[in-house]
C-alpha positions, 0 to 999 in steps of 0.5 A, spaced: 280 637 467 278 637 474 283 631 475 288 635 472 288 641 476 288 636 482 294 632 480 297 639 479 295 641 486 298 635 489 305 636 486 305 643 487 303 642 495 307 636 496 313 639 496 311 644 502 315 641 507 321 643 503 319 649 500 324 655 502 319 659 507 320 666 508 317 670 514 312 675 512 310 680 518 312 679 525 307 673 527 303 673 533 300 669 539 296 665 534 300 663 527 306 665 523 305 667 516 310 665 510 311 666 503 315 661 498 318 666 493 320 660 489 313 659 487 311 666 484 308 665 477 307 671 473 303 673 467 301 680 466 298 683 471 297 677 475 301 673 480 300 666 483 304 664 490 304 659 495 303 661 502 303 658 509 300 659 516 304 655 522 299 655 528 302 655 535 296 651 538 293 645 534 287 648 530 281 643 527 278 642 520 270 642 520 271 634 520 274 635 527 281 633 524 287 636 528 292 641 524 298 645 525 299 648 519 295 651 512 299 651 505 295 656 501 295 658 493 293 665 492 292 669 486 294 676 486 291 682 481 297 686 482 294 692 478 288 692 482 291 690 488 286 684 489 287 677 492 283 671 492 284 664 494 285 658 489 286 652 494 289 650 501 291 644 504 291 643 512 297 639 515 297 635 521 304 637 523 307 644 523 310 648 517 307 643 512 309 637 515 305 630 517 299 628 513 294 632 509 288 632 513 283 637 509 284 640 502 280 645 498 281 647 491 275 652 490 277 659 487 274 664 492 272 671 491 276 677 489 278 681 496 281 688 496 288 688 499 288 693 505 293 697 506 298 695 512 294 688 513 298 681 512 295 680 505 299 687 503 305 684 505 304 677 501 301 682 495 308 686 495 312 679 495 308 676 489 307 683 485 313 687 487 319 682 487 
């Protein structure tokens, strides 16, 4: 079962450079955030959507590999206004390009959506569009 999820994640994220990224929020001196509206999947009160953080300066993985962008898959509880990270891939290039230098496929804990925060902007796209 794990290998199936891994393959699906690879297929899902392999198209990140070709996604139709929509800017979320104004961006800042650290990173700009984007959502891929085409990846929204809804099931009842739950939604999943791909997002990306494109860093202005190079960041590094825990292993010391350079990265310029991170593509994430998050799950949103539209009724309870919560979010959790399902998986992420760090890329050596900007906007999800270049080699994948790190991956994580562990579901994170649920966190409440804070009014006015960037997560709320993502939640609105995933749950309201």
